[in-house]
C-alpha positions as CSV (number, residue, x, y, z in Angstrom):
1,M,24.3,-51.5,-9.6
2,K,21.7,-54.4,-10.2
3,D,23.0,-56.2,-7.2
4,W,23.0,-53.2,-5.0
5,L,19.2,-52.5,-6.2
6,L,18.2,-56.0,-5.7
7,A,20.1,-56.0,-2.1
8,G,18.2,-52.5,-1.4
9,G,14.8,-53.9,-2.7
10,I,15.2,-57.4,-0.4
11,S,16.1,-55.1,2.6
12,L,13.0,-52.7,2.0
13,V,10.6,-55.9,1.6
14,A,12.1,-57.4,4.8
15,A,11.9,-54.3,6.6
16,V,8.1,-53.8,5.7
17,A,7.3,-57.4,6.3
18,A,9.0,-57.0,9.7
19,A,6.9,-53.9,10.5
20,L,3.7,-55.8,9.4
21,A,4.7,-58.7,11.5
22,F,5.2,-56.5,14.6
23,G,1.9,-54.6,13.9
24,A,0.2,-58.2,13.9
25,W,1.6,-59.3,17.2
26,K,1.0,-56.1,18.9
27,N,-2.5,-55.9,17.9
28,S,-3.2,-59.7,18.8
29,D,-4.7,-61.1,21.7
30,F,-1.5,-61.9,23.2
31,V,-1.6,-62.5,27.0
32,D,1.5,-62.5,29.1
33,G,2.3,-65.3,31.7
34,Q,0.9,-63.1,34.6
35,S,-2.5,-62.9,33.0
36,D,-2.5,-66.5,32.2
37,R,-2.4,-67.4,36.0
38,L,-5.7,-65.4,36.7
39,T,-9.0,-67.1,36.5
40,M,-12.5,-65.7,37.2
41,E,-15.4,-68.1,38.6
42,G,-18.8,-67.0,39.9
43,T,-22.0,-66.1,38.2
44,F,-20.2,-63.2,36.8
45,V,-18.9,-65.5,34.1
46,N,-22.2,-66.1,32.8
47,G,-22.7,-62.8,31.5
48,F,-22.5,-59.2,33.1
49,Y,-22.2,-56.9,30.2
50,D,-24.7,-55.8,27.3
51,Q,-22.9,-54.9,24.0
52,G,-26.3,-54.5,21.8
53,D,-26.6,-58.1,20.6
54,N,-22.7,-57.6,19.7
55,K,-23.8,-54.5,17.4
56,G,-22.7,-52.1,20.2
57,I,-24.9,-49.5,22.4
58,P,-24.8,-46.5,20.3
59,D,-23.8,-44.0,23.1
60,V,-21.4,-45.7,25.3
61,G,-20.6,-48.8,23.2
62,F,-21.3,-51.3,25.9
63,I,-22.5,-51.3,29.5
64,A,-23.5,-53.8,32.3
65,L,-26.8,-55.5,32.2
66,P,-29.6,-54.2,34.3
67,N,-31.2,-55.7,37.4
68,K,-28.2,-58.1,37.9
69,H,-26.6,-59.7,41.1
70,V,-23.8,-61.6,40.2
71,T,-20.5,-63.2,42.4
72,A,-17.1,-62.7,41.0
73,V,-14.3,-64.9,42.5
74,R,-11.0,-64.0,41.2
75,K,-8.1,-66.5,41.6
76,L,-4.4,-66.5,41.0
77,D,-3.6,-69.8,40.3
78,D,-5.5,-71.7,43.3
79,R,-5.5,-68.7,45.7
80,V,-8.6,-66.5,46.0
81,I,-7.6,-63.0,45.9
82,Y,-11.1,-61.6,45.7
83,D,-14.8,-63.0,46.3
84,A,-17.4,-60.2,45.8
85,S,-21.0,-59.8,44.5
86,Y,-22.0,-57.1,42.3
87,T,-25.5,-55.7,41.8
88,T,-26.9,-53.3,39.3
89,G,-30.2,-51.4,39.1
90,P,-32.6,-50.9,36.5
91,D,-30.6,-48.1,35.1
92,H,-27.5,-50.4,34.3
93,F,-25.3,-48.9,37.0
94,R,-24.4,-50.4,40.4
95,V,-26.6,-49.8,43.3
96,V,-25.8,-47.2,46.1
97,P,-27.8,-47.0,49.4
98,K,-30.7,-44.9,49.1
99,V,-31.0,-41.8,51.3
100,E,-33.8,-39.2,52.0
101,N,-33.1,-35.5,52.4
102,A,-29.7,-35.5,51.6
103,Q,-27.7,-32.2,51.6
104,R,-25.3,-32.7,48.8
105,C,-25.6,-35.0,45.7
106,V,-22.3,-36.3,44.2
107,L,-21.9,-38.1,40.8
108,L,-19.0,-40.6,40.5
109,F,-17.7,-41.2,36.9
110,G,-15.0,-43.5,35.7
111,D,-14.1,-47.2,35.0
112,S,-14.0,-50.2,37.2
113,F,-12.1,-48.3,40.1
114,T,-15.4,-46.2,40.2
115,F,-17.4,-49.3,39.9
116,G,-15.4,-50.9,42.7
117,E,-14.6,-54.4,40.8
118,G,-13.2,-56.8,43.3
119,V,-15.2,-55.3,46.2
120,N,-18.9,-55.7,47.5
121,D,-21.8,-53.3,47.2
122,D,-21.2,-51.7,50.2
123,E,-17.5,-51.4,49.9
124,T,-17.3,-49.2,47.2
125,T,-16.4,-45.3,47.1
126,A,-20.1,-44.4,46.6
127,A,-21.3,-46.8,49.3
128,Q,-18.7,-45.4,51.9
129,I,-19.5,-41.9,51.0
130,V,-23.1,-42.5,52.0
131,A,-22.3,-44.4,55.1
132,K,-19.6,-42.1,56.3
133,S,-21.9,-39.0,55.8
134,K,-24.6,-40.7,57.7
135,G,-27.1,-40.2,54.9
136,Q,-26.0,-36.6,54.5
137,V,-24.9,-37.1,50.9
138,E,-26.4,-39.0,48.3
139,V,-24.1,-40.8,45.7
140,K,-24.8,-42.0,42.2
141,S,-22.1,-44.4,40.9
142,L,-21.6,-43.8,37.2
143,G,-18.7,-45.9,36.3
144,I,-18.4,-49.2,34.3
145,G,-15.6,-51.5,34.1
146,G,-13.5,-50.8,31.1
147,W,-14.8,-47.4,30.3
148,G,-12.9,-44.3,29.8
149,P,-13.4,-40.5,29.1
150,H,-15.2,-41.0,25.8
151,Q,-18.0,-42.9,27.7
152,F,-18.1,-40.0,30.2
153,L,-18.8,-37.3,27.9
154,S,-21.1,-39.4,25.5
155,G,-23.2,-40.4,28.1
156,L,-23.7,-36.8,29.3
157,Q,-24.4,-36.0,25.7
158,S,-26.9,-38.7,25.0
159,G,-28.8,-38.1,28.2
160,R,-28.2,-41.4,29.7
161,F,-26.6,-40.2,33.0
162,Q,-29.4,-37.7,33.5
163,K,-31.8,-40.3,33.3
164,A,-30.3,-42.2,36.1
165,I,-29.8,-39.3,38.5
166,T,-32.7,-38.8,40.8
167,C,-31.1,-36.1,42.9
168,K,-29.9,-32.5,42.4
169,P,-26.0,-32.8,41.6
170,T,-23.8,-30.4,43.6
171,D,-20.5,-32.2,43.0
172,A,-18.9,-34.7,40.5
173,V,-15.8,-36.8,40.3
174,Y,-14.1,-38.3,37.5
175,L,-11.5,-41.1,38.5
176,F,-8.5,-40.9,35.9
177,I,-6.3,-44.1,35.6
178,P,-3.3,-44.1,33.0
179,A,-4.9,-46.4,30.6
180,H,-7.9,-44.1,29.9
181,T,-5.8,-42.0,27.5
182,A,-5.2,-45.5,25.3
183,R,-9.2,-45.9,25.8
184,A,-10.0,-42.9,24.7
185,A,-8.2,-43.2,21.6
186,G,-9.9,-46.4,20.7
187,R,-7.1,-48.9,22.1
188,G,-9.4,-51.0,24.3
189,K,-9.9,-54.3,22.6
190,W,-13.2,-54.8,24.4
191,D,-14.4,-51.7,23.5
192,R,-14.6,-51.7,19.6
193,F,-18.1,-50.0,19.6
194,G,-17.2,-47.3,21.9
195,P,-17.9,-43.7,21.2
196,R,-15.1,-42.0,19.0
197,F,-13.9,-38.4,19.6
198,V,-11.7,-36.2,17.8
199,L,-10.1,-32.6,18.0
200,D,-11.6,-29.9,15.9
201,D,-9.8,-27.0,14.6
202,K,-10.0,-25.2,18.1
203,G,-8.8,-28.2,20.0
204,R,-12.3,-29.1,21.3
205,A,-13.4,-32.9,21.3
206,V,-16.3,-33.5,18.9
207,R,-18.0,-36.9,18.5
208,D,-17.2,-38.8,15.2
209,G,-19.2,-42.1,15.3
210,N,-17.8,-45.1,17.0
211,F,-14.5,-46.8,16.9
212,N,-16.2,-49.6,14.6
213,T,-17.0,-47.1,11.6
214,V,-13.5,-46.3,10.9
215,G,-10.7,-48.5,9.2
216,K,-7.1,-48.9,10.5
217,S,-4.9,-46.2,9.6
218,W,-1.3,-46.7,7.9
219,R,0.3,-46.0,11.4
220,E,-1.6,-49.2,12.9
221,L,-1.4,-51.5,10.0
222,V,2.7,-51.2,10.6
223,G,2.3,-51.5,14.6
224,F,2.0,-48.1,15.7
225,N,-0.9,-46.5,17.6
226,R,-3.2,-44.4,15.4
227,L,-2.4,-41.4,17.5
228,T,1.0,-40.7,19.2
229,E,1.3,-40.6,22.7
230,S,1.1,-36.8,23.1
231,E,-2.0,-36.9,20.7
232,E,-3.4,-39.5,22.8
233,E,-2.9,-37.4,26.1
234,E,-4.2,-34.3,24.3
235,L,-7.4,-36.1,23.2
236,A,-8.1,-37.7,26.8
237,A,-7.7,-34.1,28.5
238,A,-9.9,-32.5,25.7
239,I,-12.7,-35.0,26.3
240,I,-12.7,-34.6,30.0
241,I,-12.7,-30.6,29.6
242,E,-15.7,-31.0,27.3
243,A,-17.4,-33.2,29.8
244,S,-16.9,-30.5,32.4
245,R,-18.3,-28.0,30.5
246,E,-21.2,-30.2,29.6
247,L,-21.8,-30.8,33.6
248,E,-21.8,-27.1,34.1
249,R,-24.4,-26.8,31.3
250,L,-26.5,-29.3,32.7
251,Y,-26.0,-28.5,36.3
252,P,-25.1,-24.7,36.7
253,G,-22.9,-24.2,39.8
254,I,-21.6,-28.0,40.2
255,R,-18.4,-28.5,41.4
256,F,-16.0,-30.8,39.3
257,H,-13.0,-32.7,40.4
258,V,-10.8,-35.2,38.6
259,F,-8.9,-37.8,40.9
260,T,-5.9,-39.1,38.9
261,W,-4.3,-42.5,39.9
262,D,-0.7,-43.2,39.8
263,G,1.0,-43.0,36.1
264,V,-1.4,-40.4,34.9
265,T,1.2,-37.9,33.2
266,A,1.9,-34.3,34.2
267,G,1.2,-33.4,30.5
268,V,-2.4,-34.6,31.0
269,I,-2.6,-33.1,34.6
270,D,-1.2,-29.6,33.5
271,R,-3.9,-29.4,30.5
272,L,-6.6,-30.3,33.0
273,K,-5.5,-27.4,35.3
274,Q,-5.0,-25.1,32.5
275,N,-8.6,-25.3,31.9
276,G,-9.8,-24.9,35.3
277,V,-10.4,-28.3,36.4
278,R,-9.8,-29.3,39.9
279,V,-7.2,-32.1,39.7
280,H,-6.2,-34.3,42.9
281,T,-3.6,-36.9,42.7
282,I,-3.8,-40.2,44.5
283,R,-0.9,-39.2,46.6
284,Q,-2.9,-36.2,47.7
285,I,-5.8,-38.3,48.5
286,I,-3.8,-41.0,50.3
287,P,-0.6,-39.8,51.5
288,D,0.8,-42.9,52.6
289,Y,-0.2,-44.7,49.4
290,T,1.5,-47.9,48.5
291,D,0.8,-51.1,46.6
292,A,-0.8,-52.2,49.9
293,Y,-3.9,-50.4,48.8
294,L,-3.9,-52.8,45.7
295,I,-5.7,-56.0,45.8
296,A,-2.8,-58.6,44.6
297,P,-0.1,-56.6,42.4
298,P,1.6,-57.1,40.1
299,F,-1.3,-59.6,38.8
300,E,-4.3,-57.6,40.3
301,Y,-4.2,-53.8,40.4
302,H,-7.7,-52.9,41.6
303,P,-8.0,-51.1,44.8
304,T,-8.8,-52.8,48.2
305,P,-11.7,-51.6,50.3
306,A,-9.5,-49.8,52.4
307,A,-8.4,-47.6,49.4
308,Y,-11.9,-46.8,48.6
309,Q,-12.6,-45.9,52.1
310,R,-9.5,-43.3,52.1
311,V,-11.1,-42.0,48.8
312,A,-14.5,-41.6,50.2
313,D,-12.7,-39.6,53.5
314,Y,-11.0,-37.2,51.0
315,L,-13.8,-36.7,48.9
316,L,-16.2,-35.7,52.1
317,T,-13.4,-33.4,53.0
318,L,-14.1,-31.4,49.6
319,L,-17.8,-31.2,50.5
320,K,-17.1,-29.4,53.6
């Protein structure tokens, strides 16, 4: 009996140790071989983001620095896969050509796909909408690389976005990529100060501090995520739904759309649709969509200028 108890105890200790080791590995800064081949050059590497003196920006965690013009050269080994420049205005967001007497005002929310990582200022979705509409549509780009749905909602709740908007919004788009479900749950390692949302007893997303104000759960300590995959999807969808309500409260009559990239699950899409959100998949937006619309898969998955052109074309059809 003693031998059995000893063996059982050893097995339990080994299992716990293995789980803890797995958790430590999973939560480490491990970088795979593909990522090791990518490098960044240009003035971008001298500093582009503001984290509030490493204490975090209270409402959004981090944001681009204001009034910056930087070059960003991305290399795969010795091959340049993009060479672009980014310009931000005094409101911290990427500049978009100014127009006068526009008929519509469109707000674009999201992350680097909305910001336009890897393309020049005049190649982003926002800039191409202005150009293609011949100045009939004014656009405000409110996306920052690395953001998720939680920044979308918190930026509305804090008034940050409203201060940056100079036209009367008629339409808004949130561009949703698969990684946003994890980011909304606090799994973006660069986003340790980001706004934290939880679900209340009615299933609505409510603010609950920031990611750095809560400790690790037992699930995280043994290598699992704080939330299950289903719970992350439910949270991300609830945050977007709450943001859509906030947009309607701020701008009655605004038409809100979500554009989803490949990989966003049917569960998230269904939750959004069930709550009245207009959802458009990338396959609807670009029917002939392939990896050719991405910069350099499987290493660099940001869209090309051609992809942003197609997104701009599609959005303009929704405004008619």
